[in-house]
MOPAC internal coordinates of N, CA, C and O (Angstrom, degrees):
PM7 1SCF
backbone

  N    0.0000 0     0.00 0     0.00 0    0    0    0
  C    1.4436 1     0.00 0     0.00 0    1    0    0
  C    1.5304 1   108.85 1     0.00 0    2    1    0
  O    1.2310 1   120.62 1   -50.62 1    3    2    1
  N    1.3328 1   116.42 1   129.38 1    3    2    1
  C    1.4518 1   120.28 1   178.97 1    5    3    2
  C    1.5282 1   110.23 1   -81.53 1    6    5    3
  O    1.2310 1   120.81 1   -38.37 1    7    6    5
  N    1.3191 1   116.05 1   141.63 1    7    6    5
  C    1.4535 1   118.69 1   175.79 1    9    7    6
  C    1.5236 1   108.70 1   -96.06 1   10    9    7
  O    1.2310 1   120.85 1   -28.18 1   11   10    9
  N    1.3046 1   115.98 1   151.82 1   11   10    9
  C    1.4507 1   122.30 1  -178.73 1   13   11   10
  C    1.5174 1   108.74 1  -100.17 1   14   13   11
  O    1.2310 1   120.78 1   -56.18 1   15   14   13
  N    1.3077 1   116.12 1   123.82 1   15   14   13
  C    1.4551 1   120.63 1   176.56 1   17   15   14
  C    1.5335 1   106.97 1   -88.04 1   18   17   15
  O    1.2310 1   119.29 1   -69.21 1   19   18   17
  N    1.3473 1   118.96 1   110.79 1   19   18   17
  C    1.4604 1   120.57 1  -174.68 1   21   19   18
  C    1.5226 1   113.32 1   -63.70 1   22   21   19
  O    1.2310 1   119.51 1   148.38 1   23   22   21
  N    1.3263 1   118.54 1   -31.62 1   23   22   21
  C    1.4609 1   121.04 1  -179.84 1   25   23   22
  C    1.5237 1   110.11 1   -69.55 1   26   25   23
  O    1.2310 1   120.47 1   134.21 1   27   26   25
  N    1.3263 1   116.72 1   -45.79 1   27   26   25
  C    1.4635 1   121.41 1   178.59 1   29   27   26
  C    1.5247 1   110.71 1   -64.82 1   30   29   27
  O    1.2310 1   120.42 1   136.04 1   31   30   29
  N    1.3214 1   116.80 1   -43.96 1   31   30   29
  C    1.4650 1   120.68 1  -179.69 1   33   31   30
  C    1.5226 1   110.75 1   -63.83 1   34   33   31
  O    1.2310 1   120.19 1   136.32 1   35   34   33
  N    1.3247 1   117.24 1   -43.68 1   35   34   33
  C    1.4588 1   120.90 1   179.50 1   37   35   34
  C    1.5215 1   111.11 1   -62.03 1   38   37   35
  O    1.2310 1   120.51 1   137.74 1   39   38   37
  N    1.3128 1   116.63 1   -42.26 1   39   38   37
  C    1.4634 1   121.40 1   179.44 1   41   39   38
  C    1.5323 1   111.00 1   -64.05 1   42   41   39
  O    1.2310 1   120.66 1   137.26 1   43   42   41
  N    1.3272 1   116.34 1   -42.74 1   43   42   41
  C    1.4677 1   120.89 1   179.98 1   45   43   42
  C    1.5292 1   110.79 1   -64.71 1   46   45   43
  O    1.2310 1   119.95 1   137.76 1   47   46   45
  N    1.3204 1   117.69 1   -42.24 1   47   46   45
  C    1.4668 1   121.55 1   178.99 1   49   47   46
  C    1.5288 1   109.47 1   -64.19 1   50   49   47
  O    1.2310 1   120.55 1   136.03 1   51   50   49
  N    1.3322 1   116.55 1   -43.97 1   51   50   49
  C    1.4662 1   121.01 1   179.05 1   53   51   50
  C    1.5261 1   111.09 1   -60.04 1   54   53   51
  O    1.2310 1   120.41 1   134.04 1   55   54   53
  N    1.3309 1   116.82 1   -45.96 1   55   54   53
  C    1.4689 1   120.67 1  -179.72 1   57   55   54
  C    1.5233 1   111.24 1   -62.93 1   58   57   55
  O    1.2310 1   120.22 1   137.76 1   59   58   57
  N    1.3239 1   117.18 1   -42.24 1   59   58   57
  C    1.4725 1   120.39 1   179.69 1   61   59   58
  C    1.5227 1   111.17 1   -65.52 1   62   61   59
  O    1.2310 1   120.67 1   140.45 1   63   62   61
  N    1.3271 1   116.33 1   -39.55 1   63   62   61
  C    1.4522 1   119.67 1  -179.73 1   65   63   62
  C    1.5333 1   110.44 1   -68.06 1   66   65   63
  O    1.2310 1   119.95 1   136.90 1   67   66   65
  N    1.3203 1   117.71 1   -43.10 1   67   66   65
  C    1.4694 1   120.91 1   176.77 1   69   67   66
  C    1.5259 1   110.26 1   -59.65 1   70   69   67
  O    1.2310 1   120.46 1   137.92 1   71   70   69
  N    1.3122 1   116.73 1   -42.08 1   71   70   69
  C    1.4604 1   120.85 1   177.81 1   73   71   70
  C    1.5289 1   110.73 1   -62.43 1   74   73   71
  O    1.2310 1   120.68 1   137.09 1   75   74   73
  N    1.3230 1   116.30 1   -42.91 1   75   74   73
  C    1.4675 1   121.13 1   178.24 1   77   75   74
  C    1.5267 1   110.55 1   -60.15 1   78   77   75
  O    1.2310 1   120.42 1   130.54 1   79   78   77
  N    1.3250 1   116.79 1   -49.46 1   79   78   77
  C    1.4682 1   120.73 1  -178.06 1   81   79   78
  C    1.5258 1   110.85 1   -62.50 1   82   81   79
  O    1.2310 1   120.53 1   133.79 1   83   82   81
  N    1.3249 1   116.59 1   -46.21 1   83   82   81
  C    1.4666 1   119.65 1  -174.41 1   85   83   82
  C    1.5302 1   113.54 1   -74.39 1   86   85   83
  O    1.2310 1   119.68 1   158.70 1   87   86   85
  N    1.3188 1   118.22 1   -21.30 1   87   86   85
  C    1.4659 1   119.34 1   177.62 1   89   87   86
  C    1.5275 1   112.17 1   -96.15 1   90   89   87
  O    1.2310 1   120.07 1   143.32 1   91   90   89
  N    1.3176 1   117.47 1   -36.68 1   91   90   89
  C    1.4665 1   120.51 1  -178.70 1   93   91   90
  C    1.5218 1   111.66 1   -71.04 1   94   93   91
  O    1.2310 1   120.79 1   142.24 1   95   94   93
  N    1.3236 1   116.09 1   -37.76 1   95   94   93
  C    1.4562 1   120.38 1  -176.22 1   97   95   94
  C    1.5302 1   111.53 1  -111.49 1   98   97   95
  O    1.2310 1   120.77 1  -141.51 1   99   98   97
  N    1.3250 1   116.13 1    38.49 1   99   98   97
  C    1.4676 1   120.95 1  -179.35 1  101   99   98
  C    1.5214 1   109.99 1   -66.37 1  102  101   99
  O    1.2310 1   121.90 1   -45.51 1  103  102  101
  N    1.3349 1   113.97 1   134.49 1  103  102  101
  C    1.4605 1   121.40 1   179.26 1  105  103  102
  C    1.5244 1   109.99 1   -99.85 1  106  105  103
  O    1.2310 1   120.43 1   -15.88 1  107  106  105
  N    1.3090 1   116.79 1   164.12 1  107  106  105
  C    1.4658 1   120.54 1   178.42 1  109  107  106
  C    1.5227 1   111.70 1   -72.23 1  110  109  107
  O    1.2310 1   120.40 1   153.18 1  111  110  109
  N    1.3149 1   116.84 1   -26.82 1  111  110  109
  C    1.4620 1   120.88 1  -178.01 1  113  111  110
  C    1.5272 1   110.39 1   -90.56 1  114  113  111
  O    1.2310 1   120.94 1   -65.15 1  115  114  113
  N    1.3156 1   115.80 1   114.85 1  115  114  113
  C    1.4676 1   121.53 1  -178.15 1  117  115  114
  C    1.5196 1   111.69 1   -61.69 1  118  117  115
  O    1.2310 1   119.54 1   145.64 1  119  118  117
  N    1.3280 1   118.47 1   -34.36 1  119  118  117
  C    1.4638 1   120.54 1  -179.33 1  121  119  118
  C    1.5274 1   111.38 1   -64.94 1  122  121  119
  O    1.2310 1   120.33 1   142.64 1  123  122  121
  N    1.3390 1   116.98 1   -37.36 1  123  122  121
  C    1.4683 1   119.82 1   177.09 1  125  123  122
  C    1.5262 1   111.24 1   -70.26 1  126  125  123
  O    1.2310 1   120.20 1   142.36 1  127  126  125
  N    1.3206 1   117.22 1   -37.64 1  127  126  125
  C    1.4649 1   120.53 1   176.34 1  129  127  126
  C    1.5306 1   110.47 1   -60.89 1  130  129  127
  O    1.2310 1   120.31 1   137.89 1  131  130  129
  N    1.3250 1   117.00 1   -42.11 1  131  130  129
  C    1.4712 1   120.70 1   178.00 1  133  131  130
  C    1.5242 1   111.07 1   -63.76 1  134  133  131
  O    1.2310 1   120.52 1   139.39 1  135  134  133
  N    1.3298 1   116.62 1   -40.61 1  135  134  133
  C    1.4646 1   119.90 1   178.86 1  137  135  134
  C    1.5226 1   111.22 1   -62.34 1  138  137  135
  O    1.2310 1   120.77 1   136.17 1  139  138  137
  N    1.3247 1   116.12 1   -43.83 1  139  138  137
  C    1.4721 1   120.26 1   178.78 1  141  139  138
  C    1.5219 1   110.24 1   -61.19 1  142  141  139
  O    1.2310 1   120.59 1   133.26 1  143  142  141
  N    1.3198 1   116.49 1   -46.74 1  143  142  141
  C    1.4706 1   119.52 1  -179.26 1  145  143  142
  C    1.5253 1   111.04 1   -64.36 1  146  145  143
  O    1.2310 1   120.23 1   139.32 1  147  146  145
  N    1.3210 1   117.16 1   -40.68 1  147  146  145
  C    1.4693 1   120.23 1   178.67 1  149  147  146
  C    1.5243 1   111.61 1   -62.70 1  150  149  147
  O    1.2310 1   120.54 1   138.88 1  151  150  149
  N    1.3275 1   116.58 1   -41.12 1  151  150  149
  C    1.4662 1   120.11 1   178.79 1  153  151  150
  C    1.5280 1   110.23 1   -66.01 1  154  153  151
  O    1.2310 1   120.50 1   136.62 1  155  154  153
  N    1.3415 1   116.65 1   -43.38 1  155  154  153
  C    1.4705 1   119.64 1   178.78 1  157  155  154
  C    1.5339 1   111.25 1   -59.00 1  158  157  155
  O    1.2310 1   120.49 1   144.38 1  159  158  157
  N    1.3176 1   116.68 1   -35.62 1  159  158  157
  C    1.4620 1   120.85 1  -173.68 1  161  159  158
  C    1.5303 1   114.01 1   -92.87 1  162  161  159
  O    1.2310 1   119.64 1  -179.39 1  163  162  161
  N    1.3278 1   118.30 1     0.61 1  163  162  161
  C    1.4635 1   119.77 1   175.89 1  165  163  162
  C    1.5270 1   108.31 1   -64.63 1  166  165  163
  O    1.2310 1   120.35 1   -51.54 1  167  166  165
  N    1.3423 1   116.93 1   128.46 1  167  166  165
  C    1.4703 1   119.56 1  -178.32 1  169  167  166
  C    1.5352 1   112.09 1   -56.90 1  170  169  167
  O    1.2310 1   121.05 1   -52.49 1  171  170  169
  N    1.3126 1   115.59 1   127.51 1  171  170  169
  C    1.4586 1   122.26 1   177.09 1  173  171  170
  C    1.5218 1   114.88 1    78.80 1  174  173  171
  O    1.2310 1   119.80 1   175.59 1  175  174  173
  N    1.3173 1   117.99 1    -4.41 1  175  174  173
  C    1.4613 1   121.04 1  -177.61 1  177  175  174
  C    1.5337 1   111.17 1   -78.62 1  178  177  175
  O    1.2310 1   120.86 1   135.56 1  179  178  177
  N    1.3189 1   115.96 1   -44.44 1  179  178  177
  C    1.4612 1   120.60 1  -175.52 1  181  179  178
  C    1.5307 1   111.47 1  -110.90 1  182  181  179
  O    1.2310 1   120.55 1   136.04 1  183  182  181
  N    1.3172 1   116.56 1   -43.96 1  183  182  181
  C    1.4648 1   121.30 1  -178.74 1  185  183  182
  C    1.5208 1   108.79 1  -129.48 1  186  185  183
  O    1.2310 1   120.67 1   -39.51 1  187  186  185
  N    1.3170 1   116.32 1   140.49 1  187  186  185
  C    1.4578 1   120.49 1  -177.48 1  189  187  186
  C    1.5216 1   112.47 1  -111.63 1  190  189  187
  O    1.2310 1   120.56 1  -155.32 1  191  190  189
  N    1.3089 1   116.54 1    24.68 1  191  190  189
  C    1.4545 1   119.95 1   176.29 1  193  191  190
  C    1.5164 1   112.39 1    79.83 1  194  193  191
  O    1.2310 1   120.62 1    -4.85 1  195  194  193
  N    1.3113 1   116.41 1   175.15 1  195  194  193
  C    1.4677 1   119.66 1  -177.36 1  197  195  194
  C    1.5263 1   110.76 1   -72.54 1  198  197  195
  O    1.2310 1   121.54 1   -37.08 1  199  198  197
  N    1.2989 1   114.66 1   142.92 1  199  198  197
  C    1.4637 1   120.82 1   172.05 1  201  199  198
  C    1.5181 1   105.80 1  -100.68 1  202  201  199
  O    1.2310 1   120.90 1   -64.64 1  203  202  201
  N    1.3063 1   115.88 1   115.36 1  203  202  201
  C    1.4554 1   120.90 1  -175.82 1  205  203  202
  C    1.5222 1   108.48 1  -110.18 1  206  205  203
  O    1.2310 1   120.93 1   -51.43 1  207  206  205
  N    1.3113 1   115.82 1   128.57 1  207  206  205
  C    1.4520 1   121.32 1   178.75 1  209  207  206
  C    1.5269 1   107.99 1  -114.22 1  210  209  207
  O    1.2310 1   120.92 1   -56.86 1  211  210  209
  N    1.2894 1   115.84 1   123.14 1  211  210  209
  C    1.4640 1   120.67 1   179.56 1  213  211  210
  C    1.5300 1   108.17 1   -86.45 1  214  213  211
  O    1.2310 1   121.16 1   -58.58 1  215  214  213
  N    1.3042 1   115.39 1   121.42 1  215  214  213
  C    1.4598 1   121.50 1   179.90 1  217  215  214
  C    1.5200 1   109.53 1  -122.78 1  218  217  215
  O    1.2310 1   120.75 1   -31.32 1  219  218  217
  N    1.3215 1   116.18 1   148.68 1  219  218  217
  C    1.4648 1   117.75 1   175.54 1  221  219  218
  C    1.5256 1   109.71 1   -66.99 1  222  221  219
  O    1.2310 1   120.13 1   -22.05 1  223  222  221
  N    1.3269 1   117.36 1   157.95 1  223  222  221
  C    1.4671 1   119.38 1   180.00 1  225  223  222
  C    1.5308 1   111.02 1   -60.34 1  226  225  223
  O    1.2310 1   121.37 1   -32.43 1  227  226  225
  N    1.3117 1   114.99 1   147.57 1  227  226  225
  C    1.4563 1   121.33 1   178.34 1  229  227  226
  C    1.5265 1   109.76 1   -68.07 1  230  229  227
  O    1.2310 1   121.12 1   -49.75 1  231  230  229
  N    1.3175 1   115.47 1   130.25 1  231  230  229
  C    1.4646 1   120.63 1   177.38 1  233  231  230
  C    1.5256 1   107.09 1  -103.64 1  234  233  231
  O    1.2310 1   120.28 1   -65.95 1  235  234  233
  N    1.3377 1   117.07 1   114.05 1  235  234  233
  C    1.4609 1   118.83 1  -178.40 1  237  235  234
  C    1.5271 1   111.49 1   -67.47 1  238  237  235
  O    1.2310 1   121.66 1   -34.95 1  239  238  237
  N    1.3207 1   114.42 1   145.05 1  239  238  237
  C    1.4587 1   120.32 1   177.78 1  241  239  238
  C    1.5163 1   110.04 1  -104.31 1  242  241  239
  O    1.2310 1   121.56 1    28.23 1  243  242  241
  N    1.3117 1   114.62 1  -151.77 1  243  242  241
  C    1.4630 1   119.77 1  -178.50 1  245  243  242
  C    1.5299 1   110.11 1   -82.25 1  246  245  243
  O    1.2310 1   121.33 1   -23.89 1  247  246  245
  N    1.3123 1   115.05 1   156.11 1  247  246  245
  C    1.4627 1   120.99 1   176.99 1  249  247  246
  C    1.5315 1   108.71 1   -76.10 1  250  249  247
  O    1.2310 1   120.03 1   -17.75 1  251  250  249
  N    1.3292 1   117.55 1   162.25 1  251  250  249
  C    1.4722 1   119.16 1   175.56 1  253  251  250
  C    1.5302 1   112.57 1   -55.69 1  254  253  251
  O    1.2310 1   120.42 1   141.19 1  255  254  253
  N    1.3255 1   116.81 1   -38.81 1  255  254  253
  C    1.4664 1   119.54 1   179.29 1  257  255  254
  C    1.5340 1   111.00 1   -62.71 1  258  257  255
  O    1.2310 1   119.83 1   137.90 1  259  258  257
  N    1.3158 1   117.92 1   -42.10 1  259  258  257
  C    1.4644 1   121.49 1   177.95 1  261  259  258
  C    1.5319 1   111.00 1   -64.31 1  262  261  259
  O    1.2310 1   120.02 1   141.50 1  263  262  261
  N    1.3220 1   117.57 1   -38.50 1  263  262  261
  C    1.4595 1   120.56 1   178.46 1  265  263  262
  C    1.5242 1   111.19 1   -65.41 1  266  265  263
  O    1.2310 1   120.49 1   141.07 1  267  266  265
  N    1.3248 1   116.67 1   -38.93 1  267  266  265
  C    1.4673 1   120.73 1   178.26 1  269  267  266
  C    1.5249 1   109.83 1   -65.46 1  270  269  267
  O    1.2310 1   120.36 1   135.03 1  271  270  269
  N    1.3261 1   116.92 1   -44.97 1  271  270  269
  C    1.4655 1   120.60 1  -179.60 1  273  271  270
  C    1.5217 1   111.40 1   -64.61 1  274  273  271
  O    1.2310 1   120.22 1   146.31 1  275  274  273
  N    1.3165 1   117.19 1   -33.69 1  275  274  273
  C    1.4577 1   121.43 1   179.51 1  277  275  274
  C    1.5231 1   110.61 1   -67.65 1  278  277  275
  O    1.2310 1   120.68 1   149.89 1  279  278  277
  N    1.3210 1   116.30 1   -30.11 1  279  278  277
  C    1.4648 1   121.77 1   176.76 1  281  279  278
  C    1.5141 1   113.19 1    81.65 1  282  281  279
  O    1.2310 1   122.10 1   -28.30 1  283  282  281
  N    1.3198 1   113.59 1   151.70 1  283  282  281
  C    1.4546 1   120.15 1   174.80 1  285  283  282
  C    1.5212 1   114.99 1    89.07 1  286  285  283
  O    1.2310 1   119.71 1   153.08 1  287  286  285
  N    1.2953 1   118.16 1   -26.92 1  287  286  285
  C    1.4659 1   119.81 1  -177.22 1  289  287  286
  C    1.5217 1   111.87 1   -96.53 1  290  289  287
  O    1.2310 1   120.60 1   137.97 1  291  290  289
  N    1.3010 1   116.45 1   -42.03 1  291  290  289
  C    1.4724 1   120.89 1   178.57 1  293  291  290
  C    1.5214 1   108.86 1  -130.96 1  294  293  291
  O    1.2310 1   121.11 1   -32.45 1  295  294  293
  N    1.3011 1   115.48 1   147.55 1  295  294  293
  C    1.4532 1   120.59 1   178.50 1  297  295  294
  C    1.5264 1   109.88 1   -86.24 1  298  297  295
  O    1.2310 1   119.20 1   -33.03 1  299  298  297
  N    1.3088 1   119.13 1   146.97 1  299  298  297
  C    1.4738 1   121.32 1   178.82 1  301  299  298
  C    1.5359 1   112.84 1   -57.43 1  302  301  299
  O    1.2310 1   120.35 1   152.24 1  303  302  301
  N    1.3551 1   116.94 1   -27.76 1  303  302  301
  C    1.4621 1   119.93 1  -179.86 1  305  303  302
  C    1.5326 1   112.09 1   -70.70 1  306  305  303
  O    1.2310 1   120.64 1   164.13 1  307  306  305
  N    1.3153 1   116.37 1   -15.87 1  307  306  305
  C    1.4491 1   121.09 1  -179.85 1  309  307  306
  C    1.4845 1   108.24 1   -64.16 1  310  309  307
  O    1.2310 1   120.10 1   180.00 1  311  310  309

């Protein structure tokens, strides 16, 4: 199983989005295009980096079949 590096993923998404904005909405004036790109790339102006939340590992519980057999939580018709 591959792990996802949130910093690398966030950077890649940011770069793709900047590319999308600067190519889709390209203006005839190069100076305005540079201003837009500079504003997009100002640290903290457009993107604030990945938000990473540390969570404990998932602890698996009972299967649906076990819950049905235990009774009270799920109906057999489920």
